[in-house]
N, C-alpha and C positions, 0 to 999 in steps of 0.2 A: 503494501498501499504507499511508500516512501514516497514522497513528490509527485505520485498521480495528481494531473492535472483533473481539473473537469469534465474538459474535453475528452480524456483518457477513458475517464471512466464510463462519459457516454458512450464511447467509443467500442470500448470490451463489453459492453450491455447491448449493442443494437445489433455486434459480432454471433452473440450468445456465448462468447467466451467468457463472461461473468454476469453475478445477478445482482439485483440490489442488496439480496440476502447475503452472499458472502461480503460484498463492500461492507455494510455493517456490519458483520461476524470480524472482519480483519480491523476495521476502527475500535469496536468494545476489546478485541483480544490485545491489539497494540494499547488502549489505556489500561488493562488491567494491569500490564507488561513495564510500562515507563512512567505508566501517573500515579496510578495507588501502590505502586512498587517500584523496585529498579531505584531507579533518581528521585522519584516521586515530586512531580512538577505540581500534584495538586491542582492544576488547572480547570477541569470536570465538576462541578460542584454537585450533579446528582443526574442521573442517565434516566433515558424515556423505557420504561418497562413496554411498553410498545412498540419499541422501535422496530425488532425482526417482524412483530404482526405486521407494520405498516409496510416494512419492504416485501414480502412476500405481496402482499393486497398490488402494490406497484410492479412486482414482477408481472403476476398474472395478467395485469391493465396491458403491459408492454407486450406480452404472447398474442393478446389478444389484438393485439396493432391501436391500443390506446395510448398515447402517450400526451400526459399531461402538460407538460410544457420543457422549458429548458431545464431545470434542476431534476429530471423524472428519476428519482431512484439514490438521488444522491443525499448523504448524511452530513447535515448542519448542525452545528452547535450555537447555542443563542446566549448571550448572555442574560445572567440572572436576575435581568432587571425588569423581562420582557414577558407578559404575560404570554401563560398557551394554558388554554383550557384543557388539559389533559392531568396526568397520573402526575404532574411534575409540580411541584412547590415553584413560587416565584418570588422573592427573598430579597433582592439587593443584597446579600450576603448577611442577611440581621437574624440576628435568634430571634427580634420582635415580633418578624413576618415569620417563622418557622412553621410551617402545617396551612401556610396560607393557596388553597388553587385559587388557582383566578377563572370568572363565571363565563368570562370571554376573551378570543386572543386579540391577542395586538393584531391590527391591523395588517400590520404585517410579516406576522404569523400568517394569519390567512394568507395573504400571499402568496407567500414561498409553498404552504400544500396545495395551492393552487399551479404553481409551477412544475408540484413534483415532489419539492423535498421530503425529505424524512428529519425529522427533526430527534436528532439523535439525545440532544441532550442541555444541560444548562453549565455553561461557564464558570470560573468561580472571577470575582470582582474585588475592588477595593468595596469596602462598604458602603450605602447609600453614596454608590459613584466617585466616592472620596471624597465628598462633601459633609463630613461630620466634625472633622479636627484638621486645626492649622498645622499639626505635627503628626499627622496620620502618615503613614508606613503601605506605598502603593501595593495594589496584589492581597494585602491582608483584610481578611472579612473572619466575623465571630462564627457565622455558621460555617466559613469553608474553610479558615485558615491561610496560611504563607503561599502562595503561587512563585512559580520559581523560574528564575530565567534558563530556558534550556539550553543556553549558549555557554553559560557559567553559572552554577546551581547556590554563588554565594549572591547573587548579585541580582538586582530588584527587576521585575518586570516591565516596569512602570503600567499606569494606569488612567483610566478607570477599568478600562476596556482590560484587563492584564487576560485572564483566562483564554477567552477568545481569540488574542494574539498569540500567549503561549501553545494553545492549540494547534492552530491551524500552522506554527512554527515546526513542532515537532512532529506534526502529521497524527494528529489523534482525530482528522475529520478532514473532508472534504472545500469546507470553509469556512467561517463563523463569521455573525453579525457582533459587534458591538455599540456602545452609545455612547454620545461627545457633548459636553457644554464649552469643554477649553481645554482639546487635548488629548481626550479620552478615548480615542480612535487612532489618531498619528502619535502620541509620543509609546503605546505598547506596540502598535506596527512598527515603526523605526525602531526600538528598543528589543525587538525578536526576531528582526529581517523581515519581515512581509512586507507586504502591500495594504494599506488603509486607503478607503477614499471616504472623507469626510463630507455628503453629500450638501448643498443648498437646502438651506432649511424651509420646509414644506413639501420639497419632491418625497421623503418619506414620512408617512403619518409617525405621527407623537402618539396617538392615541393607544392606549395597554401598554406603555412603558411611565414605569416609576421615574417621576419626574424631578430635574432639580429647576430646572427655568425654563419657561417656553418659550422665552423670547432667542435663546442658544440650543436646546436640547434640539440632535437628532439623533436615528441611528446611522449604522452604514456598515459597507463590507467591507471583510479581512480575509484575503488570502494569499496565495504565495506567487500568484503573479497578477499581473495588469490586467490580462483577459479571464482568470477564474473570479478578481472582484469586480469585474465587469457583467460576466454571468451574473451575481448574486444583485447586483445596484440595480438591472433591470426588472428583475424578478418583485423585487422591492415596491417599487412604484405607483403612483394612483391616486385619487382624488376617494379622499377618506370623508363624511358625510361627520365624522364626530372628530376630525382635527381642519379646521377653517383654513391652516395654514395649506392645506396642500390646493386649494384651488388658483393658489396663485403658479401649480406648476402644471397648470392647461394650457396646450400647446406646447411648454417646453421641454416635457417630461419623453424619454421613450423605453420603449420594455424591453429593448434589446441595443443594451452599450457596446455588443461587441462588431456593431458594425464600422465602429470608430478607431478599429485597430489596424493602426497603419504604419508599418517599419519605417515609411518614410515621413512620419508625421511632423519629421521637427525641419522640413524642407522650406525655407521662407518664414518660419513662424518669426515674430521678435518678441523676446524675451528678455526681462528686467530680471538684474541680480542683486539681489537686496542685501548689503554690504552690512548692514549694521546687526546681520545675525551671525556675522563672523566674529575671529578671534577670541575663542570663547576658548576653545581648544587648538592647539596648531595642528595635530592629526586629524582632525576632523578638517581643518580648514584644507589641509592636503590635498585628502581622499577629494573635497568639493570643485579646488582648482581644475583640479582629474576631469572631475565631470564635467566641467564647464567647455574644457575642451573638447571632450566627445558632443556636446552639444551644438557646438563651432562645427566640428567635423562632418555631422549628420544636416547641416545647411542653416542652423541657426542663428540670428543674427541676434548677437548678446547687446544689448544696453547698459552697461556694465560702470559706474553704481545707478541704483535709482534709491530713490528715499521714498519708505512708504510714511507720508503723511500721519504724524500722531501716533503712531504705530506706541511711541512710549507714554502717549497721555492715557491710557486704557486701564491701566490697572485699578486704581480705586473707584472711577465711578462703576467698571463691569463690576466688583466685588457688591457693590451697593446694589445692583439691577438682580445680581444673582441671590440674595441674602432677604432683601425681597420676596420674591419671586421661587425659591425656596417656600419659604412658610406658605404662602397662599396656594402653590400648586401640589404639595405633597400632602397638604389639609386635605386639598380636593381628593386625591387617590386615596387617600385613609379614610377618610368619609365612606365611601361607599366600601369598605369590607363588610362582610359578614360581621353578624353575630357572635362566631366563634372565634375572630379575629382578638387579637391582646392589646391592640391600641388602636385607636380613630381618628389621632391627629397627631401634632408635631409635641404637643404638653404631654399626652398621654405616653409619646418615642423616649422622649426626654427621661420621665420618672420611670419609665422600665429600665433604659440603658445604664440611669443610677441604682437602680434595683437591681441590677446582675448586672455590676461595674466588676468580681470578678471575672467574667469570661469577657464581656463586652466591650470591656475599658481595659485593657491590663498594659498594653502599652500607650495609648492614647487617649484624650477626652472627644468632649462634642460640643467645643467651641463653637464651631459653625452654626448648631442649632441653638444653643443657644443666643447667640444673636440674633440668629431668623425671628424667633420667639418673641426678641422684645418689638418687632418689626411691626409697623400698621397695614390696613389696607393697600391695595394696590392703586385707590387713587389718592394715595399722599402725594404733595408736590414733588416731596425729596425724591421719591421712588417714579415720579415723573420728567422728572428733570431728567433726571439719571439715566435711565433712557434715552430719552431724544439727543442727551450730550453721544452717550456710547456708540450710536449707532449715526449720529453723522461724523463724528468721529472715523468710523472705523469704515463705513461704504462711502457718503460721498466726496467727506473731506483727507479719505484715507483711500484705501486700494482701489478706489473706480476713478478718483485723482488722478494719481501713478497712472495705473492703464492708459488715460484717456490722456493726459500731457505727454506721454512718450510711444503712445501709439502699441501701447501690448498687449500680444495675446496670453500670457502671463507671467508672472511675479518666481520666480525660484530662488531658494535660499536652503541652508542648510538646515533638515528638521530638526535636530537637536544633539545632543551629546551621547558619551556610549556612558552605558545602566552604570548605577553607582551601586554602593555596598546596602544589603538589607539591614537597614539599623533602627534600630527599636528604642534605642535611645533620644537622637537626633530628629528621627522621623524620613522624610525624602529630601534630596540634595540635588536632584537634576540641575541642568543650568543651559544657557543656551538656546533655547527653543524660540520657531519661527511660528509656531501655529495660533496662537493669541488672535490676530489681525483678522485673517480671514473667520475663524471662530467667534467673535464677537462680530461682525458683519453678519454673519450667518451665511459666508461665499463657503464654494466646493477648495474642498484642500486634500493632495494627492499626495501620500509619499510612499516611495520606491525602494530598495538595496542600494546603498551607492557605494557601501566595502565596509571595511573592519577595521577596530581600533583597538590589538592587544586581543583579538578574537571577538573582542563585542561589537556588535552590530550600527551600524551608522546608516542613515538615510538624507536622500534628497526631496524638497517639496515641492509642490508646482501648484498653486495658487491662483484666484482668479474671481470674475465678477459673478455674480448670481447667476444661475444656471448653466456655468461654461464647462461643465462635465463633459461634454464631446470632446471639447477641447482640450482639458487637461490629459483626457485620457490619451488621446492622440499623440502628444509631447509625452508621459510619459510611460506608454508601450513602446514608441520608437526608441527614446532612452535604456529601457529595460533589457530592449531586446540585444541591443547595440553592446550591451555592459557587461549582462547576466554576473551581476554581483553577489546574489543570496549565495551564498553556502545552508548546506542541511547543519543542525546545531550536533554537538558532540557531547552533550550535560558533561562537562568537564567542573571539575568540584571548583575552581578558583583558578582564578585567570594563572596561564603559563609564560611567561616574559622570553 
C-alpha cells in the first residue's frame, strides 16, 4: 500500500487486480503495525467499524457497473472535529465530548460518501483545533494523546490537523481531510512532507464541523501529491443550504480539479516572491532559493521581491476576531448536542476541563477559552471593528493589492520551518510561517514538499486571491512534477546529523 496514489488504486480496482476491501484491509493492517504499535505514531483516534462492510458494498456496485464518483472504494481519514452520523464519535479530541455521535453527517462527509469514499476513521488532532491554550503542544489531545512526526519521532507534527497529515505521510490512508483557521492544514502538511490545500472560504461547507471561527474556518484536503489533493478537493465542493458562505462559490467551484494538473503550468506565470517570510532559517532559505530557480527554469517570471502590505499588522486584531467568534460559534454547536452530552456551552466546557484537570490539562491550560468566555455578542463594536480591519488588511489592502500592483498570478514563500521538538514545558515554538495572510483573508493556499533539513520536511507555499485554486493547482503541480521532493518517512527516533 505504500505510496500508492488514488489513481493507482482506482486503476487497480478497475482492472480487477485489487478490491476496495483489500485496500481497506491493507491500511488497517498498516495502522495496526505502525500507528498503534511499532513507532506508535498515534495518528488515528478511532476506526470505522463498518469500513470493511462499506468497502464490500462499493465492490458490489463496481461489479454491477456502478461507480459513484472519483473516490469510489478509496479509504479516507477525517479529522476528529468533522461530524459523521455513523458509529464513530466526533470529539475534537476532547474528553468532554467522548461518546458524542453526530445526528447528521457534515456536508463534506455526505459529498465524500456520494463520491464513493470509504470513511476509514477519524484522525487525532490538537485538542479543540489548537484553540484552548496559548501554550499548547500541537498534536496532543486529552482523548487521543500525542501524535508523533513520522520523520523523526521526537519532533512535533504541527497542528491542528496533526493526525490527518501524519496518516497521509505514513501511508495509513489514501488521503485525509483537515481543517484550518490559521495554519492548521498548511503547517502539518509541510511539517509531515505532504501536500495540503487550504481552500477559499466558502468553497467547502463548514456545516457539521466543530468550529473555532466562521470568518476563517474551512476544511481542506491533504494528500501525498497535488493530484490526490485535487481529487479530494473536487469531491467536497458544493452549495450547502446549511452554510450561506457556500453561495459565493456558485459558478466558481469545480467538481473536478484534476483538469488543472498541467506539467507545463508554470510557463508564462508571474509569481511574486514574498521575501518577508525568508531569513528565519538559513537552510530553509537555501532550499527555497533552489526552488525559485526551478520555477524560473519552468518558464515562470519571478517578481522578486514583493511585499504583502499589512502582513505584519494582522496579529492582535485577528485574535480579537477569533476569540469573539470562538465563543459564539462553539456555543451554537454545543447547544445542539443531545441531552446525553456532558457539555452544552463553553461555560460547561470550561467547568468540565477544570473538574478533570488531571486528564485534560496535565501540560497546558485553557487560557483561550477563558478569554473567549469573557467576550460579548457578535454585535459588539469591538468585534465588528476588528473583523472589518482584518478582512480589509488581509484582502483588499493585502493579498489583492499585491497581486494587482505586480500583475501576479500567485505569491510564493517558504511555508515554514522544520519540525520542533515535542515540548510539554514550553509548548509549541515554530517560526517563519507564511500562512496567516491567506488564512485571515479566507483565500487559498497550497503547500508542496520542497526539501529537507536534517531529514525534516519543509515546504513551499503558493497562495492567491479568492477562488484561484485552479491557478494554484496548476503552478503547484508543475513544480511538484519537476522536483519530486517528497521522501517517505523513516520513523527515526531522533535527528541524525
